[in-house]
PDB file of N, CA, C, O and CB in Angstrom:
ATOM      1  N   MET A   1     100.369  79.399 122.399  1.00  0.00           N
ATOM      2  CA  MET A   1     100.940  80.830 122.979  1.00  0.00           C
ATOM      3  C   MET A   1     100.864  80.872 124.079  1.00  0.00           C
ATOM      4  O   MET A   1     100.041  80.605 124.955  1.00  0.00           O
ATOM      5  CB  MET A   1     100.403  82.013 122.636  1.00  0.00           C
ATOM      6  N   ALA A   2     101.953  81.295 123.976  1.00  0.00           N
ATOM      7  CA  ALA A   2     102.903  81.915 125.262  1.00  0.00           C
ATOM      8  C   ALA A   2     101.954  83.079 125.981  1.00  0.00           C
ATOM      9  O   ALA A   2     101.230  84.058 125.800  1.00  0.00           O
ATOM     10  CB  ALA A   2     104.569  82.748 124.617  1.00  0.00           C
ATOM     11  N   LEU A   3     102.725  81.901 127.227  1.00  0.00           N
ATOM     12  CA  LEU A   3     102.498  82.980 128.652  1.00  0.00           C
ATOM     13  C   LEU A   3     102.671  84.685 128.517  1.00  0.00           C
ATOM     14  O   LEU A   3     103.828  85.100 128.582  1.00  0.00           O
ATOM     15  CB  LEU A   3     103.776  82.547 129.867  1.00  0.00           C
ATOM     16  N   LEU A   4     102.136  85.173 128.428  1.00  0.00           N
ATOM     17  CA  LEU A   4     102.497  86.822 128.854  1.00  0.00           C
ATOM     18  C   LEU A   4     102.105  87.671 129.551  1.00  0.00           C
ATOM     19  O   LEU A   4     100.990  88.192 129.569  1.00  0.00           O
ATOM     20  CB  LEU A   4     102.455  87.544 128.166  1.00  0.00           C
ATOM     21  N   ARG A   5     103.688  88.023 130.658  1.00  0.00           N
ATOM     22  CA  ARG A   5     104.099  88.517 132.366  1.00  0.00           C
ATOM     23  C   ARG A   5     104.072  89.389 131.980  1.00  0.00           C
ATOM     24  O   ARG A   5     104.101  89.598 130.767  1.00  0.00           O
ATOM     25  CB  ARG A   5     105.325  88.261 133.329  1.00  0.00           C
ATOM     26  N   THR A   6     104.000  90.322 132.929  1.00  0.00           N
ATOM     27  CA  THR A   6     103.692  91.613 132.953  1.00  0.00           C
ATOM     28  C   THR A   6     105.363  92.390 132.818  1.00  0.00           C
ATOM     29  O   THR A   6     105.452  93.296 131.989  1.00  0.00           O
ATOM     30  CB  THR A   6     102.726  91.927 134.436  1.00  0.00           C
ATOM     31  N   LYS A   7     106.490  92.061 133.539  1.00  0.00           N
ATOM     32  CA  LYS A   7     107.309  92.463 132.733  1.00  0.00           C
ATOM     33  C   LYS A   7     108.155  91.884 131.476  1.00  0.00           C
ATOM     34  O   LYS A   7     109.355  91.955 131.212  1.00  0.00           O
ATOM     35  CB  LYS A   7     107.883  92.802 133.429  1.00  0.00           C
ATOM     36  N   ASP A   8     107.349  91.439 130.979  1.00  0.00           N
ATOM     37  CA  ASP A   8     107.631  90.712 129.437  1.00  0.00           C
ATOM     38  C   ASP A   8     107.446  92.282 128.661  1.00  0.00           C
ATOM     39  O   ASP A   8     108.277  92.976 128.074  1.00  0.00           O
ATOM     40  CB  ASP A   8     106.152  89.157 128.800  1.00  0.00           C
ATOM     41  N   ILE A   9     105.675  92.543 129.001  1.00  0.00           N
ATOM     42  CA  ILE A   9     104.967  93.629 128.621  1.00  0.00           C
ATOM     43  C   ILE A   9     105.734  94.618 129.107  1.00  0.00           C
ATOM     44  O   ILE A   9     105.688  95.563 128.320  1.00  0.00           O
ATOM     45  CB  ILE A   9     103.624  93.681 129.036  1.00  0.00           C
ATOM     46  N   ALA A  10     106.584  94.901 130.256  1.00  0.00           N
ATOM     47  CA  ALA A  10     106.633  96.463 130.403  1.00  0.00           C
ATOM     48  C   ALA A  10     108.344  96.702 129.495  1.00  0.00           C
ATOM     49  O   ALA A  10     109.087  97.683 129.467  1.00  0.00           O
ATOM     50  CB  ALA A  10     106.582  97.049 132.529  1.00  0.00           C
ATOM     51  N   LYS A  11     108.468  95.330 128.850  1.00  0.00           N
ATOM     52  CA  LYS A  11     109.763  96.110 128.053  1.00  0.00           C
ATOM     53  C   LYS A  11     109.467  96.019 126.978  1.00  0.00           C
ATOM     54  O   LYS A  11     110.294  96.486 126.195  1.00  0.00           O
ATOM     55  CB  LYS A  11     111.189  95.654 128.116  1.00  0.00           C
ATOM     56  N   MET A  12     108.461  95.531 126.491  1.00  0.00           N
ATOM     57  CA  MET A  12     107.671  96.705 125.005  1.00  0.00           C
ATOM     58  C   MET A  12     107.324  98.294 124.488  1.00  0.00           C
ATOM     59  O   MET A  12     107.352  99.110 125.410  1.00  0.00           O
ATOM     60  CB  MET A  12     106.387  96.450 124.933  1.00  0.00           C
ATOM     61  N   THR A  13     107.162  98.570 123.811  1.00  0.00           N
ATOM     62  CA  THR A  13     107.445  99.347 123.593  1.00  0.00           C
ATOM     63  C   THR A  13     105.994  99.753 123.517  1.00  0.00           C
ATOM     64  O   THR A  13     105.288  98.855 123.976  1.00  0.00           O
ATOM     65  CB  THR A  13     108.373  99.371 122.786  1.00  0.00           C
ATOM     66  N   GLN A  14     105.031 101.212 122.929  1.00  0.00           N
ATOM     67  CA  GLN A  14     103.692 101.296 122.612  1.00  0.00           C
ATOM     68  C   GLN A  14     102.934 100.827 121.048  1.00  0.00           C
ATOM     69  O   GLN A  14     101.749 100.517 120.925  1.00  0.00           O
ATOM     70  CB  GLN A  14     103.506 102.678 122.874  1.00  0.00           C
ATOM     71  N   THR A  15     103.724 100.864 120.193  1.00  0.00           N
ATOM     72  CA  THR A  15     103.929 100.758 119.545  1.00  0.00           C
ATOM     73  C   THR A  15     104.028  98.602 119.482  1.00  0.00           C
ATOM     74  O   THR A  15     103.585  98.218 118.400  1.00  0.00           O
ATOM     75  CB  THR A  15     104.800 101.893 119.461  1.00  0.00           C
ATOM     76  N   GLU A  16     104.357  97.762 120.131  1.00  0.00           N
ATOM     77  CA  GLU A  16     104.908  96.846 119.851  1.00  0.00           C
ATOM     78  C   GLU A  16     103.234  96.265 121.443  1.00  0.00           C
ATOM     79  O   GLU A  16     102.629  95.199 121.327  1.00  0.00           O
ATOM     80  CB  GLU A  16     107.070  96.878 119.912  1.00  0.00           C
ATOM     81  N   ARG A  17     103.008  97.035 122.345  1.00  0.00           N
ATOM     82  CA  ARG A  17     102.036  96.298 122.328  1.00  0.00           C
ATOM     83  C   ARG A  17     100.197  96.623 121.952  1.00  0.00           C
ATOM     84  O   ARG A  17      99.178  96.011 122.273  1.00  0.00           O
ATOM     85  CB  ARG A  17     102.315  95.897 123.496  1.00  0.00           C
ATOM     86  N   GLU A  18     100.397  97.673 121.270  1.00  0.00           N
ATOM     87  CA  GLU A  18      98.998  97.893 120.523  1.00  0.00           C
ATOM     88  C   GLU A  18      98.718  96.667 119.823  1.00  0.00           C
ATOM     89  O   GLU A  18      97.724  96.012 120.137  1.00  0.00           O
ATOM     90  CB  GLU A  18      98.977  99.131 119.442  1.00  0.00           C
ATOM     91  N   THR A  19      99.726  96.175 118.627  1.00  0.00           N
ATOM     92  CA  THR A  19     100.138  94.669 117.695  1.00  0.00           C
ATOM     93  C   THR A  19      99.662  94.572 118.332  1.00  0.00           C
ATOM     94  O   THR A  19      98.590  95.169 118.239  1.00  0.00           O
ATOM     95  CB  THR A  19     101.240  93.759 117.262  1.00  0.00           C
ATOM     96  N   LYS A  20      99.930  93.640 119.822  1.00  0.00           N
ATOM     97  CA  LYS A  20     100.153  92.572 120.551  1.00  0.00           C
ATOM     98  C   LYS A  20      98.074  92.109 121.202  1.00  0.00           C
ATOM     99  O   LYS A  20      97.258  91.196 121.071  1.00  0.00           O
ATOM    100  CB  LYS A  20     101.612  93.181 121.967  1.00  0.00           C
ATOM    101  N   LEU A  21      98.174  93.369 121.825  1.00  0.00           N
ATOM    102  CA  LEU A  21      96.950  93.387 121.293  1.00  0.00           C
ATOM    103  C   LEU A  21      96.275  92.650 120.163  1.00  0.00           C
ATOM    104  O   LEU A  21      96.006  91.454 120.052  1.00  0.00           O
ATOM    105  CB  LEU A  21      96.860  94.392 121.070  1.00  0.00           C
ATOM    106  N   LYS A  22      96.168  93.180 119.741  1.00  0.00           N
ATOM    107  CA  LYS A  22      95.206  93.269 118.327  1.00  0.00           C
ATOM    108  C   LYS A  22      95.194  91.482 117.625  1.00  0.00           C
ATOM    109  O   LYS A  22      94.159  90.836 117.464  1.00  0.00           O
ATOM    110  CB  LYS A  22      96.175  94.669 116.901  1.00  0.00           C
ATOM    111  N   ASP A  23      96.267  91.097 117.376  1.00  0.00           N
ATOM    112  CA  ASP A  23      97.199  89.921 117.674  1.00  0.00           C
ATOM    113  C   ASP A  23      96.173  89.193 118.592  1.00  0.00           C
ATOM    114  O   ASP A  23      95.439  88.395 118.010  1.00  0.00           O
ATOM    115  CB  ASP A  23      98.785  90.323 118.446  1.00  0.00           C
ATOM    116  N   LEU A  24      96.035  89.315 119.697  1.00  0.00           N
ATOM    117  CA  LEU A  24      94.769  88.265 120.854  1.00  0.00           C
ATOM    118  C   LEU A  24      93.932  88.791 120.610  1.00  0.00           C
ATOM    119  O   LEU A  24      93.134  88.089 121.231  1.00  0.00           O
ATOM    120  CB  LEU A  24      94.707  88.128 122.544  1.00  0.00           C
ATOM    121  N   VAL A  25      93.006  89.960 119.925  1.00  0.00           N
ATOM    122  CA  VAL A  25      91.779  89.426 119.749  1.00  0.00           C
ATOM    123  C   VAL A  25      90.940  89.368 118.901  1.00  0.00           C
ATOM    124  O   VAL A  25      89.710  89.397 118.857  1.00  0.00           O
ATOM    125  CB  VAL A  25      91.279  89.675 120.327  1.00  0.00           C
ATOM    126  N   LEU A  26      92.823  89.164 117.320  1.00  0.00           N
ATOM    127  CA  LEU A  26      91.480  88.034 116.615  1.00  0.00           C
ATOM    128  C   LEU A  26      92.348  86.244 117.318  1.00  0.00           C
ATOM    129  O   LEU A  26      91.816  85.222 116.883  1.00  0.00           O
ATOM    130  CB  LEU A  26      91.446  88.167 113.860  1.00  0.00           C
ATOM    131  N   GLU A  27      93.060  86.134 117.897  1.00  0.00           N
ATOM    132  CA  GLU A  27      93.537  85.302 118.299  1.00  0.00           C
ATOM    133  C   GLU A  27      92.108  84.769 119.372  1.00  0.00           C
ATOM    134  O   GLU A  27      91.448  83.882 118.831  1.00  0.00           O
ATOM    135  CB  GLU A  27      94.976  85.751 118.789  1.00  0.00           C
ATOM    136  N   LEU A  28      91.812  85.018 120.177  1.00  0.00           N
ATOM    137  CA  LEU A  28      90.615  84.834 120.923  1.00  0.00           C
ATOM    138  C   LEU A  28      89.173  84.524 119.808  1.00  0.00           C
ATOM    139  O   LEU A  28      88.461  83.523 119.886  1.00  0.00           O
ATOM    140  CB  LEU A  28      90.461  86.301 121.889  1.00  0.00           C
ATOM    141  N   VAL A  29      89.001  85.627 118.831  1.00  0.00           N
ATOM    142  CA  VAL A  29      88.685  85.066 117.801  1.00  0.00           C
ATOM    143  C   VAL A  29      87.840  83.946 117.029  1.00  0.00           C
ATOM    144  O   VAL A  29      86.695  83.565 116.786  1.00  0.00           O
ATOM    145  CB  VAL A  29      89.381  84.988 117.704  1.00  0.00           C
ATOM    146  N   ARG A  30      89.567  83.615 116.754  1.00  0.00           N
ATOM    147  CA  ARG A  30      89.670  82.166 115.803  1.00  0.00           C
ATOM    148  C   ARG A  30      89.509  81.203 117.652  1.00  0.00           C
ATOM    149  O   ARG A  30      88.895  80.137 117.593  1.00  0.00           O
ATOM    150  CB  ARG A  30      91.911  81.886 114.456  1.00  0.00           C
ATOM    151  N   ALA A  31      89.955  81.555 118.839  1.00  0.00           N
ATOM    152  CA  ALA A  31      89.186  80.297 119.581  1.00  0.00           C
ATOM    153  C   ALA A  31      88.468  79.774 119.928  1.00  0.00           C
ATOM    154  O   ALA A  31      88.409  78.624 120.365  1.00  0.00           O
ATOM    155  CB  ALA A  31      89.165  80.019 120.106  1.00  0.00           C
ATOM    156  N   LYS A  32      87.403  80.942 119.727  1.00  0.00           N
ATOM    157  CA  LYS A  32      85.878  81.409 120.476  1.00  0.00           C
ATOM    158  C   LYS A  32      85.204  79.735 119.196  1.00  0.00           C
ATOM    159  O   LYS A  32      84.891  78.604 119.570  1.00  0.00           O
ATOM    160  CB  LYS A  32      84.993  84.013 119.922  1.00  0.00           C
ATOM    161  N   VAL A  33      85.221  80.421 117.461  1.00  0.00           N
ATOM    162  CA  VAL A  33      84.597  79.679 116.514  1.00  0.00           C
ATOM    163  C   VAL A  33      85.098  78.165 116.716  1.00  0.00           C
ATOM    164  O   VAL A  33      84.325  77.214 116.837  1.00  0.00           O
ATOM    165  CB  VAL A  33      84.895  80.278 115.099  1.00  0.00           C
ATOM    166  N   THR A  34      86.627  78.065 116.739  1.00  0.00           N
ATOM    167  CA  THR A  34      86.891  76.741 116.599  1.00  0.00           C
ATOM    168  C   THR A  34      86.964  75.684 118.013  1.00  0.00           C
ATOM    169  O   THR A  34      87.294  74.518 117.795  1.00  0.00           O
ATOM    170  CB  THR A  34      88.180  76.785 115.862  1.00  0.00           C
ATOM    171  N   ALA A  35      86.640  76.123 119.523  1.00  0.00           N
ATOM    172  CA  ALA A  35      86.280  75.344 120.547  1.00  0.00           C
ATOM    173  C   ALA A  35      85.002  76.167 120.715  1.00  0.00           C
ATOM    174  O   ALA A  35      84.387  77.112 120.221  1.00  0.00           O
ATOM    175  CB  ALA A  35      87.333  75.184 121.789  1.00  0.00           C
ATOM    176  N   ASN A  36      84.941  74.903 122.088  1.00  0.00           N
ATOM    177  CA  ASN A  36      84.173  75.673 123.074  1.00  0.00           C
ATOM    178  C   ASN A  36      84.292  77.086 124.290  1.00  0.00           C
ATOM    179  O   ASN A  36      85.328  77.628 124.676  1.00  0.00           O
ATOM    180  CB  ASN A  36      83.939  74.734 123.662  1.00  0.00           C
ATOM    181  N   LYS A  37      83.392  77.287 124.538  1.00  0.00           N
ATOM    182  CA  LYS A  37      83.666  79.063 124.303  1.00  0.00           C
ATOM    183  C   LYS A  37      84.296  78.956 127.159  1.00  0.00           C
ATOM    184  O   LYS A  37      84.792  79.724 127.983  1.00  0.00           O
ATOM    185  CB  LYS A  37      80.540  80.670 123.294  1.00  0.00           C
ATOM    186  N   SER A  38      83.901  77.958 127.149  1.00  0.00           N
ATOM    187  CA  SER A  38      85.078  77.792 128.361  1.00  0.00           C
ATOM    188  C   SER A  38      86.249  77.134 128.377  1.00  0.00           C
ATOM    189  O   SER A  38      86.558  76.456 129.357  1.00  0.00           O
ATOM    190  CB  SER A  38      84.650  77.238 129.378  1.00  0.00           C
ATOM    191  N   ASN A  39      87.236  77.274 127.051  1.00  0.00           N
ATOM    192  CA  ASN A  39      88.817  76.507 126.808  1.00  0.00           C
ATOM    193  C   ASN A  39      89.006  77.423 128.051  1.00  0.00           C
ATOM    194  O   ASN A  39      88.491  78.326 128.711  1.00  0.00           O
ATOM    195  CB  ASN A  39      90.040  76.749 125.069  1.00  0.00           C
ATOM    196  N   ALA A  40      90.318  76.419 127.915  1.00  0.00           N
ATOM    197  CA  ALA A  40      91.171  77.072 129.061  1.00  0.00           C
ATOM    198  C   ALA A  40      92.378  78.039 127.808  1.00  0.00           C
ATOM    199  O   ALA A  40      92.893  79.142 127.991  1.00  0.00           O
ATOM    200  CB  ALA A  40      92.126  75.492 130.368  1.00  0.00           C
ATOM    201  N   LYS A  41      92.439  77.621 127.258  1.00  0.00           N
ATOM    202  CA  LYS A  41      93.628  78.905 126.091  1.00  0.00           C
ATOM    203  C   LYS A  41      91.775  80.317 126.267  1.00  0.00           C
ATOM    204  O   LYS A  41      91.718  81.185 127.139  1.00  0.00           O
ATOM    205  CB  LYS A  41      94.213  77.733 122.969  1.00  0.00           C
ATOM    206  N   THR A  42      91.267  80.210 125.795  1.00  0.00           N
ATOM    207  CA  THR A  42      90.768  81.514 125.809  1.00  0.00           C
ATOM    208  C   THR A  42      90.585  82.295 126.888  1.00  0.00           C
ATOM    209  O   THR A  42      90.256  83.479 126.970  1.00  0.00           O
ATOM    210  CB  THR A  42      89.771  81.519 125.320  1.00  0.00           C
ATOM    211  N   LYS A  43      90.950  81.127 128.073  1.00  0.00           N
ATOM    212  CA  LYS A  43      90.466  82.676 129.476  1.00  0.00           C
ATOM    213  C   LYS A  43      91.786  82.892 129.534  1.00  0.00           C
ATOM    214  O   LYS A  43      92.041  83.894 130.201  1.00  0.00           O
ATOM    215  CB  LYS A  43      89.602  82.345 131.494  1.00  0.00           C
ATOM    216  N   GLU A  44      93.096  82.131 128.925  1.00  0.00           N
ATOM    217  CA  GLU A  44      95.019  82.116 128.927  1.00  0.00           C
ATOM    218  C   GLU A  44      94.830  83.456 127.741  1.00  0.00           C
ATOM    219  O   GLU A  44      95.868  84.118 127.757  1.00  0.00           O
ATOM    220  CB  GLU A  44      96.204  80.054 128.068  1.00  0.00           C
ATOM    221  N   ILE A  45      93.963  83.938 126.890  1.00  0.00           N
ATOM    222  CA  ILE A  45      94.326  85.168 126.300  1.00  0.00           C
ATOM    223  C   ILE A  45      93.245  85.917 126.759  1.00  0.00           C
ATOM    224  O   ILE A  45      93.422  86.956 126.123  1.00  0.00           O
ATOM    225  CB  ILE A  45      94.529  85.188 124.784  1.00  0.00           C
ATOM    226  N   LYS A  46      92.181  86.108 127.476  1.00  0.00           N
ATOM    227  CA  LYS A  46      91.366  87.238 127.681  1.00  0.00           C
ATOM    228  C   LYS A  46      92.391  87.501 128.397  1.00  0.00           C
ATOM    229  O   LYS A  46      93.116  88.370 127.911  1.00  0.00           O
ATOM    230  CB  LYS A  46      89.910  87.274 128.210  1.00  0.00           C
ATOM    231  N   ARG A  47      92.875  86.865 129.842  1.00  0.00           N
ATOM    232  CA  ARG A  47      94.020  87.860 130.825  1.00  0.00           C
ATOM    233  C   ARG A  47      94.779  88.450 130.341  1.00  0.00           C
ATOM    234  O   ARG A  47      94.792  89.658 130.576  1.00  0.00           O
ATOM    235  CB  ARG A  47      94.878  87.349 131.692  1.00  0.00           C
ATOM    236  N   ALA A  48      95.924  87.781 129.293  1.00  0.00           N
ATOM    237  CA  ALA A  48      96.730  88.250 128.113  1.00  0.00           C
ATOM    238  C   ALA A  48      96.326  89.980 128.156  1.00  0.00           C
ATOM    239  O   ALA A  48      96.577  90.866 128.973  1.00  0.00           O
ATOM    240  CB  ALA A  48      96.205  87.324 126.497  1.00  0.00           C
ATOM    241  N   ILE A  49      95.661  89.955 126.994  1.00  0.00           N
ATOM    242  CA  ILE A  49      94.327  91.026 126.621  1.00  0.00           C
ATOM    243  C   ILE A  49      94.034  92.079 127.824  1.00  0.00           C
ATOM    244  O   ILE A  49      94.347  93.264 127.714  1.00  0.00           O
ATOM    245  CB  ILE A  49      92.748  90.067 126.395  1.00  0.00           C
ATOM    246  N   SER A  50      93.569  91.684 128.685  1.00  0.00           N
ATOM    247  CA  SER A  50      93.238  92.080 130.111  1.00  0.00           C
ATOM    248  C   SER A  50      95.026  92.905 130.573  1.00  0.00           C
ATOM    249  O   SER A  50      95.531  94.005 130.351  1.00  0.00           O
ATOM    250  CB  SER A  50      92.661  90.285 131.243  1.00  0.00           C
ATOM    251  N   ARG A  51      95.379  91.920 131.132  1.00  0.00           N
ATOM    252  CA  ARG A  51      96.934  92.514 130.922  1.00  0.00           C
ATOM    253  C   ARG A  51      97.624  93.678 130.219  1.00  0.00           C
ATOM    254  O   ARG A  51      98.477  94.412 130.717  1.00  0.00           O
ATOM    255  CB  ARG A  51      97.545  91.670 130.368  1.00  0.00           C
ATOM    256  N   LEU A  52      97.126  93.734 128.988  1.00  0.00           N
ATOM    257  CA  LEU A  52      97.967  94.578 128.096  1.00  0.00           C
ATOM    258  C   LEU A  52      96.745  96.053 128.369  1.00  0.00           C
ATOM    259  O   LEU A  52      96.962  97.259 128.488  1.00  0.00           O
ATOM    260  CB  LEU A  52      98.205  93.758 126.118  1.00  0.00           C
ATOM    261  N   MET A  53      95.419  95.217 128.389  1.00  0.00           N
ATOM    262  CA  MET A  53      94.798  96.947 128.471  1.00  0.00           C
ATOM    263  C   MET A  53      95.142  97.838 129.856  1.00  0.00           C
ATOM    264  O   MET A  53      95.410  99.032 129.989  1.00  0.00           O
ATOM    265  CB  MET A  53      92.906  96.931 128.438  1.00  0.00           C
ATOM    266  N   THR A  54      94.995  96.514 131.033  1.00  0.00           N
ATOM    267  CA  THR A  54      95.856  97.705 132.095  1.00  0.00           C
ATOM    268  C   THR A  54      96.578  98.534 131.673  1.00  0.00           C
ATOM    269  O   THR A  54      96.411  99.735 131.456  1.00  0.00           O
ATOM    270  CB  THR A  54      96.762  97.274 133.010  1.00  0.00           C
ATOM    271  N   PHE A  55      97.857  97.520 131.487  1.00  0.00           N
ATOM    272  CA  PHE A  55      98.613  98.431 130.994  1.00  0.00           C
ATOM    273  C   PHE A  55      99.039  99.653 130.310  1.00  0.00           C
ATOM    274  O   PHE A  55      99.879 100.553 130.289  1.00  0.00           O
ATOM    275  CB  PHE A  55      98.824  98.109 130.772  1.00  0.00           C
ATOM    276  N   ASN A  56      98.199  99.274 129.875  1.00  0.00           N
ATOM    277  CA  ASN A  56      98.523 100.467 128.379  1.00  0.00           C
ATOM    278  C   ASN A  56      97.498 101.560 128.922  1.00  0.00           C
ATOM    279  O   ASN A  56      97.763 102.557 128.250  1.00  0.00           O
ATOM    280  CB  ASN A  56      97.932  99.763 126.316  1.00  0.00           C
ATOM    281  N   LYS A  57      96.352 101.913 129.890  1.00  0.00           N
ATOM    282  CA  LYS A  57      96.086 102.685 130.776  1.00  0.00           C
ATOM    283  C   LYS A  57      96.424 103.204 132.336  1.00  0.00           C
ATOM    284  O   LYS A  57      95.714 103.849 133.108  1.00  0.00           O
ATOM    285  CB  LYS A  57      95.317 102.426 130.670  1.00  0.00           C
ATOM    286  N   SER A  58      98.016 102.585 132.531  1.00  0.00           N
ATOM    287  CA  SER A  58      98.191 103.026 134.032  1.00  0.00           C
ATOM    288  C   SER A  58      99.387 103.909 132.680  1.00  0.00           C
ATOM    289  O   SER A  58      99.369 105.137 132.750  1.00  0.00           O
ATOM    290  CB  SER A  58      98.764 101.616 135.833  1.00  0.00           C
ATOM    291  N   ALA A  59     100.006 103.495 131.943  1.00  0.00           N
ATOM    292  CA  ALA A  59     100.759 104.145 131.501  1.00  0.00           C
ATOM    293  C   ALA A  59     100.785 105.516 130.259  1.00  0.00           C
ATOM    294  O   ALA A  59     101.755 106.168 129.873  1.00  0.00           O
ATOM    295  CB  ALA A  59     101.289 103.235 131.329  1.00  0.00           C
ATOM    296  N   GLN A  60      99.452 105.609 129.889  1.00  0.00           N
ATOM    297  CA  GLN A  60      98.656 106.454 129.765  1.00  0.00           C
ATOM    298  C   GLN A  60      98.992 107.794 130.860  1.00  0.00           C
ATOM    299  O   GLN A  60      99.654 108.832 130.842  1.00  0.00           O
ATOM    300  CB  GLN A  60      97.386 105.726 129.890  1.00  0.00           C
ATOM    301  N   GLU A  61      97.923 106.917 131.972  1.00  0.00           N
ATOM    302  CA  GLU A  61      97.614 108.244 133.265  1.00  0.00           C
ATOM    303  C   GLU A  61      98.922 108.505 133.487  1.00  0.00           C
ATOM    304  O   GLU A  61      99.202 109.692 133.318  1.00  0.00           O
ATOM    305  CB  GLU A  61      96.757 107.832 134.938  1.00  0.00           C
ATOM    306  N   ALA A  62     100.082 107.601 133.902  1.00  0.00           N
ATOM    307  CA  ALA A  62     101.425 108.412 134.356  1.00  0.00           C
ATOM    308  C   ALA A  62     101.871 109.341 133.379  1.00  0.00           C
ATOM    309  O   ALA A  62     102.623 110.189 133.861  1.00  0.00           O
ATOM    310  CB  ALA A  62     102.655 107.487 134.626  1.00  0.00           C
ATOM    311  N   LEU A  63     101.630 109.471 132.039  1.00  0.00           N
ATOM    312  CA  LEU A  63     101.832 110.242 130.785  1.00  0.00           C
ATOM    313  C   LEU A  63     100.917 111.699 131.686  1.00  0.00           C
ATOM    314  O   LEU A  63     101.269 112.757 132.208  1.00  0.00           O
ATOM    315  CB  LEU A  63     100.972 109.329 129.002  1.00  0.00           C
ATOM    316  N   ASN A  64     100.010 111.193 131.531  1.00  0.00           N
ATOM    317  CA  ASN A  64      98.726 112.483 131.871  1.00  0.00           C
ATOM    318  C   ASN A  64      99.719 112.803 132.757  1.00  0.00           C
ATOM    319  O   ASN A  64     100.510 113.471 132.091  1.00  0.00           O
ATOM    320  CB  ASN A  64      96.856 112.183 132.571  1.00  0.00           C
ATOM    321  N   LYS A  65     100.270 112.683 134.237  1.00  0.00           N
ATOM    322  CA  LYS A  65     100.081 113.122 135.332  1.00  0.00           C
ATOM    323  C   LYS A  65     101.864 114.213 134.519  1.00  0.00           C
ATOM    324  O   LYS A  65     101.674 115.424 134.401  1.00  0.00           O
ATOM    325  CB  LYS A  65      99.915 111.732 136.970  1.00  0.00           C
ATOM    326  N   LYS A  66     102.582 113.948 134.301  1.00  0.00           N
ATOM    327  CA  LYS A  66     103.458 115.042 134.366  1.00  0.00           C
ATOM    328  C   LYS A  66     103.497 116.173 133.681  1.00  0.00           C
ATOM    329  O   LYS A  66     104.374 117.005 133.913  1.00  0.00           O
ATOM    330  CB  LYS A  66     104.412 114.701 134.220  1.00  0.00           C
TER     331      LYS A  66
END
């Protein structure tokens, strides 16, 4: 799992962000099943999910303001 940065998220289209979000959620479920719950991998996946969700929310608010 590569580190997901904000500048990489900004380059993605809306559909790419949605598919990446779905993939990360599935990966988080798999990581929770195979490892203990306080694993560093699960922590990074959670951070990437929150980055994507935050970016999606701010992009949606910007569209609503226009």
